[in-house]
C-alpha positions in Angstrom: -33.1 12.3 11.9 -29.4 12.9 12.8 -27.4 14.4 10.1 -23.6 14.5 9.9 -22.2 17.9 10.9 -21.4 20.2 8.0 -19.8 23.6 7.4 -17.4 23.1 10.3 -14.5 23.7 7.9 -13.5 27.0 9.4 -12.1 25.1 12.5 -10.2 22.6 10.4 -6.4 23.1 10.4 -6.5 21.9 6.8 -8.7 24.9 5.8 -6.4 27.3 7.7 -3.3 25.9 6.1 -4.8 25.7 2.7 -5.9 29.3 3.1 -2.3 30.3 3.9 -1.1 28.3 0.8 -3.6 30.1 -1.4 -2.6 33.6 -0.2 1.1 32.8 -0.4 0.8 31.3 -3.9 -0.9 34.3 -5.2 1.9 36.5 -3.8 4.5 34.2 -5.2 3.1 34.3 -8.7 2.5 38.0 -8.7 6.1 38.7 -7.5 8.2 36.1 -9.3 6.3 35.2 -12.5 6.7 37.6 -15.5 6.7 37.6 -19.3 10.2 36.3 -19.4 9.6 33.1 -17.4 5.8 32.7 -18.0 5.1 34.4 -21.4 1.5 33.2 -21.8 0.5 33.4 -18.1 -0.3 29.7 -18.1 1.8 28.8 -15.1 0.3 31.7 -13.1 -3.2 30.5 -13.9 -2.4 26.8 -13.1 -0.7 27.5 -9.8 -3.3 30.0 -8.5 -6.1 27.7 -9.6 -4.6 24.7 -8.0 -4.1 26.6 -4.7 -7.8 27.9 -4.9 -9.0 24.3 -5.6 -7.3 22.9 -2.5 -9.1 25.4 -0.2 -12.4 25.4 -2.2 -12.8 21.6 -2.2 -12.2 21.4 1.5 -15.0 23.9 2.0 -17.4 22.1 -0.5 -16.5 18.7 0.9 -17.4 19.8 4.5 -20.6 21.4 3.3 -21.7 18.2 1.5 -21.0 16.0 4.5 -24.5 16.3 5.8 -26.0 14.7 2.7 -23.2 12.6 1.1 -20.3 11.1 2.8 -19.2 9.8 -0.6 -19.1 13.3 -2.1 -17.3 14.6 0.9 -14.6 12.0 0.4 -14.3 12.7 -3.3 -14.0 16.5 -2.8 -11.4 16.0 0.0 -9.4 13.9 -2.5 -9.7 16.6 -5.2 -8.3 19.1 -2.6 -5.5 16.7 -1.9 -4.7 16.1 -5.6 -4.8 19.8 -6.4 -2.2 20.6 -3.7 0.0 17.7 -4.9 0.0 19.3 -8.3 0.9 22.7 -6.7 3.7 21.2 -4.6 5.1 19.8 -7.9 5.0 23.3 -9.4 7.3 24.6 -6.6 9.6 21.7 -7.0 9.8 22.4 -10.7 10.5 26.0 -10.0 13.6 25.1 -8.0 14.9 22.7 -10.5 14.4 25.2 -13.3 16.9 27.3 -11.6 19.3 24.6 -10.7 18.1 24.3 -7.0 16.8 21.4 -5.0 14.4 21.5 -2.0 15.9 22.0 1.5 17.1 18.9 3.2 14.8 17.6 5.8 17.2 18.0 8.6 18.3 21.5 7.5 17.8 24.4 9.9 15.4 26.2 7.5 13.2 23.1 6.9 13.1 22.3 10.6 12.0 25.9 11.4 9.1 25.9 9.0 8.0 22.3 9.7 8.2 23.0 13.5 5.7 25.8 13.5 2.3 24.8 15.0 -1.0 26.7 14.5 -2.8 28.4 17.3 -6.2 26.8 18.1 -9.1 29.0 16.7 -10.8 31.2 19.2 -13.9 32.5 17.4 -16.5 34.7 18.9 -20.0 35.5 17.7 -18.6 37.1 14.4 -17.6 33.7 13.1 -16.8 34.8 9.5 -14.6 37.8 10.5 -12.9 35.9 13.3 -12.0 33.0 11.1 -10.6 35.1 8.4 -8.5 37.0 11.0 -7.3 33.7 12.3 -6.0 32.7 8.8 -4.2 36.0 8.5 -2.6 35.7 11.9 -1.4 32.1 11.3 0.0 33.3 7.9 2.0 35.9 9.8 3.8 33.2 11.7 5.2 31.9 8.4 5.8 35.4 6.9 9.6 35.5 7.1 9.7 32.6 4.6 6.5 32.9 2.6 7.0 36.7 2.0 10.8 36.5 1.4 12.2 38.4 -1.5 14.1 35.3 -2.6 11.9 33.0 -4.6 13.9 29.9 -3.5 13.1 30.5 0.1 9.4 31.1 -0.6 9.2 28.0 -2.9 10.9 25.8 -0.3 8.7 27.0 2.5 5.6 26.4 0.4 6.7 22.9 -0.5 6.8 22.2 3.3 3.6 23.9 4.2 1.7 22.3 1.2 3.1 18.9 2.0 1.7 19.3 5.6 -1.7 20.0 4.2 -1.6 17.0 2.0 -0.6 14.7 4.9 -3.4 16.1 7.0 -6.0 15.6 4.2 -4.8 12.0 3.9 -5.7 11.5 7.6 -8.9 13.4 7.1 -9.8 11.1 4.2 -9.1 8.0 6.4 -11.3 9.4 9.1 -14.1 10.1 6.7 -13.8 6.5 5.4 -14.0 5.2 8.9 -17.1 7.3 9.5 -18.8 6.1 6.4 -18.1 2.5 7.3 -19.6 2.9 10.7 -22.5 5.3 10.0 -23.2 4.9 6.3 -24.1 7.7 3.9 -27.2 9.8 3.6 -29.2 7.0 1.8 -28.4 4.5 4.5 -29.4 7.1 7.2 -32.7 7.6 5.4 -33.3 3.9 5.2 -32.7 3.6 8.9 -35.1 6.5 9.7 -37.8 4.9 7.5 -37.3 1.5 9.2 -37.5 3.0 12.7 -40.6 5.1 11.9 -42.4 2.1 10.5 -41.4 0.0 13.5 -42.9 2.6 15.8 -46.1 2.7 13.7 -46.4 -1.1 13.8 -45.5 -1.2 17.5 -42.8 -3.6 16.5 -40.5 -5.3 19.1 -36.8 -5.1 19.1 -34.7 -8.0 17.9 -33.5 -10.1 20.8 -30.3 -10.8 18.9 -29.1 -7.3 17.9 -31.6 -4.8 19.3 -32.6 -3.4 15.9 -36.4 -2.8 15.2 -38.2 -5.8 13.7 -40.6 -5.9 10.8 -43.7 -8.1 10.3 -43.0 -10.7 7.5 -44.9 -13.6 6.0 -43.3 -17.1 5.7 -43.2 -18.1 2.0 -42.4 -21.8 2.2 -42.1 -24.7 4.5 -44.6 -25.9 7.1 -45.2 -22.3 8.3 -45.9 -20.9 4.9 -48.4 -18.1 5.0 -47.9 -17.4 8.7 -46.7 -14.0 9.9 -43.7 -13.5 12.1 -41.4 -10.7 13.3 -38.1 -10.6 11.4 -35.0 -8.5 12.2 -34.6 -5.5 9.8 -30.8 -6.3 10.0 -31.4 -9.4 8.0 -29.3 -11.1 6.5 -26.6 -10.0 8.9 -29.0 -10.9 11.8 -31.5 -13.7 11.5 -33.5 -13.0 14.7 -37.2 -13.8 14.6 -40.1 -13.6 17.0 -43.7 -15.0 16.8 -46.6 -12.6 16.1 -48.9 -12.9 19.0 
């Protein structure tokens, strides 16, 4: 049986960027949130948890792809929604201080948005190399994400987080297309069982669609009680053959 690939998340740009967002969010909260502007620590918890959820659900969704396309899509959408929440927190931070996000055509926004990730180049030490890759890519955004000015950091994180969100939306579309074409785990199991039974019965293939056929018995009409080969793709395909 062919399963969908899983655990390939370390090569996903969404995972790399979500990792950068998580690290930068932790740094932002530790540097700029204090008892004066976050007396109960609630904003710290919410922002760091939303950043963690974005990355963690990409990981879990990829890991569940082998057995449940539906779960993979749900978790990818949770990752997207968590990062949407986080982006809103950075927007709120700016507005709390009388600021608005950088204009799309500003030099600062163009510089951050224009950065492209290097392709991963992992060796045998997959875990170590992938973590090193995230840190190296974070370094490319360092002048903004690690700025001493909270407004610069917040603006950069709005742009980077928005980029992950858009990529996750495309990833969701691709996952939906794959589900439509291949089905989920249950559908794959059904296909395997049908094909195994067809081999056991030495069944022919359907002349109409090429799927394996299954021996059936006519229930009514002049051929009632007679056996015939019917397509396993019924009702989409109505191909039949006589049983010799």
